[in-house]
N, C-alpha and C positions, 0 to 999 in steps of 0.2 A: 710606146705601145698604146694602142687605142683602147678606149673604154670597152668596146665590144670584144676585143682580144682578151682583156683582163677578165671580163665576165665569162667568156668561154673557158679560159684556163681555170677559173675558180670553180665552175660547174664540173669540169672533168676531174677535179680532185675529190669530189664527193660521189663519184660513180660507185654503184653497188653491183656486186656480182649476181645478185638475185633480183628478179623482177617483182616477186610478191613475197609476202611474209610466209606463205605456205611453203614456197621453195626453200626459204631460209630454214624454217623449222624442220623440214624433211631432211635437208643436208646436215643440220645439227644433230638430229636424232641418229641418222645413219653413221655419222662420225663417232658419236658417243657409244653406239652399239659396237662399233669396230674396236673401240678402246676397252670394251667390257664393263661399262658402267651400269648397264641395265640388267645384269645377271641376277637371278633369284638366289638369295642366300638360303641355306638350309636352316629351318626353324625347328627346334625341338619342343616347342610349347605344346603342340597337339599330343605328342607322345607323353610328355610330363603330365598333362591334364588327364589323359586316359589312365595312366598308372595311378595317379592320385585318386581318381574316382573308383578304380578297381579296388584299391586298398580300403577306401571308405566302405564300399559294399561288402568286402570280405570282413571288415571289422564289425559291421552291423549284423551280418549273418552269424558271426561267432558270438556276438553279444547276446543275441536272442535264441541261440541254439541250446 
């Protein structure tokens, strides 16, 4: 096999499906969204903080009433 044939076969082994990094990132994000990785989890911190503040206000009102 000639040197040119070896070089051509070596280059074909490293061929990429994406022409730019943006294409790769877009495909990666699309695939991960399909897997459900980017779903928002339910956070109860805002509700807990509101309840804590409401209890503190109620306690202060009862303390000074």
